[in-house]
C-alpha positions in Angstrom: 0.7 -0.2 4.2 2.5 0.2 1.1 2.6 -3.3 -0.2 1.2 -4.5 -1.9 1.9 -8.1 -0.9 0.1 -9.4 2.1 1.3 -12.7 3.5 -0.4 -12.3 6.8 -2.3 -15.4 8.0 -6.0 -14.7 8.3 -6.9 -18.1 9.6 -5.9 -21.8 9.8 -7.6 -24.7 8.2 -6.8 -28.2 9.4 -7.0 -30.8 6.7 -6.9 -34.5 7.5 -5.4 -36.8 4.9 -5.3 -40.5 5.9 -3.7 -40.5 9.3 -1.6 -37.3 8.9 -2.7 -33.7 9.7 -1.6 -30.8 7.5 -2.1 -27.2 8.6 -2.8 -24.8 5.8 -2.5 -21.0 6.3 -5.3 -19.2 4.5 -3.9 -16.3 2.3 -5.3 -12.9 2.4 -8.5 -12.4 0.3 -7.0 -9.5 -1.8 -3.4 -9.2 -2.7 -3.7 -6.4 -5.2 -1.8 -3.2 -5.6 -4.6 -0.7 -5.4 -2.9 2.7 -5.7 0.7 3.9 -6.1 0.2 6.1 -3.0 -1.0 3.2 -0.9 2.6 2.8 0.1 2.6 6.2 1.8 0.1 5.1 4.3 -2.7 2.6 5.1 -4.8 5.6 6.1 -7.3 7.1 3.6 -5.7 10.1 1.9 -8.9 12.2 2.1 -11.8 12.0 4.6 -15.3 13.4 4.8 -16.6 13.9 1.3 -13.2 13.4 -0.1 -12.1 17.0 0.3 -10.4 17.0 3.7 -6.8 15.9 4.0 -6.4 13.2 6.6 -3.8 14.2 9.3 -3.0 10.5 10.0 -2.1 10.0 6.4 0.3 13.1 6.6 1.9 11.7 9.7 2.5 8.3 8.2 3.9 9.8 5.0 6.2 12.2 6.9 7.4 9.9 9.6 6.8 6.4 8.3 4.0 4.3 9.8 5.9 2.8 12.8 7.5 6.1 13.9 4.1 7.8 13.5 2.7 5.4 16.1 5.5 6.3 18.5 4.6 10.0 18.3 1.0 9.3 19.3 2.2 8.5 22.8 4.4 11.6 23.2 3.5 14.8 24.9 3.2 17.8 22.6 6.4 19.2 24.0 8.3 16.0 23.2 6.7 15.8 19.8 8.0 19.3 19.0 11.4 18.5 20.3 11.8 15.4 18.1 10.3 17.2 15.2 13.0 19.8 15.5 15.6 17.0 15.3 13.9 15.6 12.1 13.9 19.1 10.6 17.7 19.2 11.0 18.0 15.9 9.2 15.8 17.0 6.3 17.7 20.3 6.0 20.6 18.8 4.0 22.4 22.1 3.1 22.1 23.3 6.7 20.8 26.8 5.7 18.1 26.6 8.3 15.3 26.2 5.7 13.6 23.2 4.2 12.7 23.3 0.5 10.0 21.3 -1.3 12.7 19.1 -2.9 14.3 18.3 0.5 10.8 17.4 1.9 10.1 15.2 -1.1 13.4 13.3 -0.7 12.6 12.8 3.0 9.2 11.4 2.3 10.6 9.1 -0.4 13.3 7.9 2.0 10.7 7.0 4.6 8.9 4.8 2.1 12.1 3.2 1.0 13.0 2.4 4.6 9.6 0.7 5.1 10.1 -1.4 2.0 13.7 -2.4 3.0 12.5 -3.4 6.5 9.5 -5.3 5.1 11.5 -7.2 2.6 14.2 -8.0 5.2 11.6 -9.3 7.6 9.9 -11.5 5.1 13.2 -12.8 3.7 14.1 -14.0 7.2 10.7 -15.6 7.7 10.7 -17.5 4.3 14.4 -18.2 3.8 14.6 -20.7 6.7 18.0 -22.1 5.7 19.4 -18.6 5.7 21.3 -18.9 2.4 21.6 -16.2 -0.3 18.6 -17.3 -2.4 15.0 -18.1 -1.7 13.5 -20.9 -3.7 9.9 -21.2 -4.7 9.5 -24.3 -2.6 10.6 -22.5 0.5 8.2 -19.6 -0.2 5.3 -21.9 -1.0 5.8 -24.0 2.2 6.1 -21.1 4.5 3.2 -19.1 2.9 0.7 -21.8 2.0 1.4 -25.4 2.9 3.9 -28.1 3.3 1.9 -30.0 0.7 3.3 -30.1 -2.9 1.2 -28.4 -5.6 0.2 -31.8 -6.9 -1.1 -32.9 -3.4 -2.9 -29.6 -2.9 -4.7 -30.0 -6.3 -6.0 -33.4 -5.2 -7.8 -32.0 -2.1 -11.5 -31.6 -2.0 -12.7 -28.2 -3.3 -13.8 -27.0 0.2 -10.5 -28.1 1.7 -8.1 -26.4 -0.8 -10.2 -23.1 -0.7 -8.6 -20.6 -3.0 -5.1 -21.9 -2.7 -4.7 -23.0 -6.3 -5.7 -19.5 -7.5 -3.4 -17.8 -5.1 -0.5 -20.1 -5.9 -1.0 -19.7 -9.6 -1.1 -16.0 -9.2 2.1 -15.9 -7.0 4.0 -18.2 -9.4 3.2 -15.8 -12.2 4.5 -12.9 -10.2 7.5 -14.9 -9.1 8.4 -15.7 -12.7 8.1 -12.0 -13.6 10.4 -11.0 -10.7 12.9 -13.8 -11.5 15.0 -11.8 -14.0 17.8 -14.3 -14.3 15.4 -17.2 -14.7 17.1 -19.4 -12.1 13.7 -20.1 -10.4 15.0 -18.6 -7.1 15.0 -15.1 -5.6 17.9 -13.0 -4.6 17.1 -10.0 -2.3 16.6 -7.6 -5.2 14.3 -9.9 -7.1 12.3 -10.7 -3.9 11.8 -6.9 -3.4 10.2 -6.8 -6.9 8.1 -9.8 -6.0 6.8 -8.3 -2.7 6.6 -4.7 -4.0 6.0 -4.9 -7.7 4.8 -1.3 -7.8 8.5 -0.3 -7.2 9.8 -2.0 -10.3 9.1 -0.9 -13.9 9.4 -4.5 -15.3 6.6 -5.6 -12.9 4.1 -3.1 -14.2 2.4 -5.5 -16.5 1.9 -8.2 -13.9 0.3 -5.6 -11.5 -2.1 -4.6 -14.3 -3.0 -8.3 -15.0 -3.7 -8.9 -11.3 -5.9 -5.9 -11.0 -7.8 -6.9 -14.2 -8.2 -10.4 -12.8 -9.8 -9.1 -9.6 -12.1 -6.5 -11.1 -13.1 -7.8 -14.6 -16.3 -9.6 -13.7 -17.5 -10.4 -17.2 -14.1 -11.6 -18.4 -13.9 -9.3 -21.5 -10.4 -8.0 -20.7 -11.5 -4.5 -19.7 -12.9 -2.7 -16.6 -16.1 -0.9 -17.3 -17.8 1.7 -15.1 -19.9 -0.7 -13.0 -16.9 -3.0 -12.4 -14.8 0.0 -11.4 -17.5 1.2 -8.9 -18.3 -2.3 -7.7 -14.7 -2.8 -6.7 -15.0 0.2 -4.3 -18.6 0.2 -3.2 -21.2 -2.4 -2.6 -24.6 -1.2 -1.3 -25.9 -3.0 1.8 -29.4 -3.0 0.5 -31.3 -2.6 -2.8 -32.1 1.0 -3.5 -29.4 2.4 -1.2 -28.4 5.8 -2.3 -24.8 6.1 -3.3 -22.6 8.4 -1.1 -21.2 11.5 -2.7 -17.7 10.1 -3.0 -19.1 7.3 -5.2 -20.8 9.9 -7.4 -17.5 11.7 -7.7 -15.8 8.4 -8.6 -18.3 7.9 -11.5 -17.3 11.4 -12.8 -13.6 10.6 -12.3 -14.0 7.5 -14.4 -15.5 9.4 -17.4 -13.2 12.4 -17.1 -9.8 10.8 -16.2 -9.8 7.0 -16.1 -11.5 6.2 -19.5 -9.1 8.3 -21.6 -10.3 7.2 -25.0 -14.0 7.5 -24.0 -15.1 4.0 -25.0 -16.8 3.3 -21.7 -14.2 1.0 -20.3 -10.5 0.9 -19.2 -8.0 -1.0 -21.3 -4.6 -2.3 -20.0 -2.9 1.1 -20.5 -5.7 3.0 -18.8 -5.7 0.6 -15.8 -2.0 1.1 -15.5 -2.4 4.9 -15.3 -5.1 4.4 -12.7 -3.2 2.1 -10.3 0.4 3.1 -11.2 0.2 6.6 -12.6 3.2 7.8 -14.5 2.1 11.4 -14.5 1.8 11.9 -10.7 4.4 11.7 -8.0 2.6 11.1 -4.6 5.7 11.9 -2.5 6.1 15.2 -4.3 2.4 15.9 -4.0 2.5 15.2 -0.3 5.5 17.5 0.1 3.7 20.3 -1.7 0.7 19.8 0.5 2.7 20.1 3.7 4.6 23.1 2.3 1.3 24.9 1.4 -0.1 24.3 4.9 2.9 25.3 6.9 4.6 28.0 4.8 3.1 31.0 6.6 5.2 33.7 4.8 4.8 31.9 1.4 8.5 32.0 0.5 8.3 28.4 -0.7 10.6 27.3 2.1 9.9 26.1 5.6 11.7 27.6 8.6 12.2 25.5 11.7 9.7 27.7 13.6 7.1 27.3 10.8 7.4 23.5 11.1 7.3 23.5 14.9 4.3 25.8 15.0 2.4 23.4 12.7 3.7 20.3 14.5 0.3 18.6 14.5 0.4 18.7 10.7 3.6 16.8 10.5 3.5 14.5 13.6 1.0 13.3 16.2 1.1 13.5 19.9 -1.1 12.6 22.9 -3.0 15.8 22.3 -3.7 15.3 18.6 -4.6 11.6 19.2 -7.0 12.6 22.0 -8.5 15.3 19.7 -9.0 12.8 16.9 -10.7 10.5 19.4 -13.0 13.3 20.5 -13.9 14.0 16.9 -14.7 10.4 16.3 -16.9 10.3 19.4 -18.7 13.4 18.3 -19.5 11.8 15.0 -21.4 9.1 16.8 
């Protein structure tokens, strides 16, 4: 979820150099920030033909991913009880009602908590001498290899895989996040490195990384076919595009390519992946408000929230229902 950095080990490659053995951790294939709202949930925002709101997305956005998993094992009664406690925390002015603004702040705080916990965990994993800064060498060794960059470059092509590209990419992001230029990260800088979508000064590097991934012809732009090709690859020649791909083609012409020249430039790519005109936490709050506000007074009472508990949180019942739905689809 959310990040935008992924340092998870997907596999191990054992490389033999002379009489010594060096273990290299293969980086994730894609490390790109895809959407600003990707931090709200790993789940798809919409399902079906792209019109149905995904309840699991709502649960992750409202609770945070880890707590949402906890609710899936609870009885409906316990889910309602805990949801009542969350309602009381969201209701900051204690008037017994939750406004859209209070709901937005709550969703934003859930995402900030995730980022804080993610950065703290990765800081501990990479900063092995537990001091106040993280050096590039420490990060490189714990992420990729104990080999130096020079040694890595001397490996055979099939042995070094895509490490050189990933290291070059990470170093560029590292330099952008290193505001004081001391070639080491404090906690704030490391947050910008791991979650560049959260820092305005990292916007350009996110755009560059996206362009590098999608711009297949190297012209410095993203055209329609590159845009679609990043999302959908047909399994066979002549395969009909699903309806959501057709909709994305329309979206490209109507909203992505703002100057109508048939391709996205840097600024247009930025508005696609890190939109400045759209607040996803606010949009999610408005969606929850619309679905649960029965009397349409633009506020949620405790009872309205409890009555719609499966909108906000999961439980054994909702999880079982989703499982039945998936089974029926087969």
